[in-house]
C-alpha positions as a printed NumPy array, in Angstrom:
array([[ 38.889,  20.128,  -0.648],
       [ 40.188,  24.12 ,   0.411],
       [ 42.939,  23.889,   1.117],
       [ 46.299,  22.945,   0.115],
       [ 45.179,  19.532,  -2.542],
       [ 48.022,  17.916,  -3.533],
       [ 46.526,  15.828,  -6.451],
       [ 48.529,  13.153,  -8.652],
       [ 46.999,  10.159, -11.232],
       [ 47.155,   6.255, -11.549],
       [ 47.044,   5.33 , -15.194],
       [ 45.477,   6.532, -18.2  ],
       [ 42.646,   9.618, -18.505],
       [ 42.962,  10.899, -15.36 ],
       [ 40.255,  14.061, -14.174],
       [ 41.614,  16.664, -11.862],
       [ 38.826,  18.556,  -9.632],
       [ 40.205,  22.059,  -8.93 ],
       [ 37.865,  23.71 ,  -6.682],
       [ 38.301,  28.005,  -6.847],
       [ 39.505,  28.654,  -2.671],
       [ 41.914,  26.343,  -2.849],
       [ 45.356,  25.521,  -4.119],
       [ 45.329,  22.505,  -6.086],
       [ 48.659,  21.273,  -7.448],
       [ 48.496,  18.959, -10.21 ],
       [ 52.236,  16.426,  -9.979],
       [ 51.604,  14.385, -13.445],
       [ 49.643,  15.968, -15.639],
       [ 49.612,  14.968, -18.876],
       [ 49.042,  16.703, -22.24 ],
       [ 46.224,  15.563, -24.2  ],
       [ 44.976,  12.296, -21.895],
       [ 44.489,  13.959, -18.377],
       [ 41.763,  17.169, -18.093],
       [ 41.368,  19.285, -15.547],
       [ 37.423,  20.001, -13.914],
       [ 36.467,  23.125, -12.995],
       [ 34.841,  24.142,  -9.988],
       [ 33.085,  28.117,  -9.055],
       [ 35.849,  29.021, -11.84 ],
       [ 35.706,  29.088, -15.539],
       [ 38.431,  28.624, -18.501],
       [ 37.47 ,  32.022, -19.746],
       [ 38.678,  33.854, -16.63 ],
       [ 41.606,  31.935, -16.55 ],
       [ 45.344,  33.89 , -16.495],
       [ 48.211,  30.786, -16.585],
       [ 51.621,  32.357, -15.56 ],
       [ 54.959,  29.78 , -16.511],
       [ 56.66 ,  29.453, -12.838],
       [ 61.269,  30.479, -12.197],
       [ 62.937,  30.183, -10.382],
       [ 62.742,  26.479,  -8.535],
       [ 59.082,  26.594,  -9.894],
       [ 60.859,  27.512, -13.795],
       [ 59.252,  23.919, -15.403],
       [ 55.864,  24.247, -13.296],
       [ 52.119,  26.609, -14.384],
       [ 50.571,  28.49 , -12.434],
       [ 46.577,  29.132, -13.309],
       [ 45.488,  32.398, -11.68 ],
       [ 41.009,  32.731, -11.336],
       [ 40.598,  36.518, -11.593],
       [ 43.351,  37.26 ,  -8.615],
       [ 43.473,  33.15 ,  -6.334],
       [ 45.489,  31.232,  -7.466],
       [ 43.957,  28.577,  -7.68 ],
       [ 46.388,  25.688,  -9.333],
       [ 49.643,  24.54 , -10.037],
       [ 50.334,  22.28 , -12.28 ],
       [ 54.206,  20.64 , -12.844],
       [ 56.192,  19.921, -15.523],
       [ 53.87 ,  21.914, -18.574],
       [ 53.863,  24.773, -19.661],
       [ 51.858,  27.807, -20.086],
       [ 51.641,  26.531, -24.089],
       [ 51.112,  23.562, -23.545],
       [ 47.814,  23.829, -20.673],
       [ 46.126,  27.125, -21.926],
       [ 44.202,  25.536, -23.848],
       [ 40.026,  24.348, -23.247],
       [ 40.536,  21.08 , -24.337],
       [ 42.278,  20.539, -20.902],
       [ 38.96 ,  21.192, -19.015],
       [ 35.777,  20.146, -18.358]])
């Protein structure tokens, strides 16, 4: 939904739904297994930035000027791949 969403998956492959207009924190994204389904956003419109300070291990993804995703414990090089998205 809209607002702040904290998302964690279970065992195996997960699909996390990230809706434009919401702040979506994904706490356990597994590169190569999990995927992110974008709603009202496209991969081509995303920009990725590595966090700093207390969030240095996280990636932030913006849809235009809107912060869409914070993905814990990953890097821009790992997440910025269309294969990670539905």
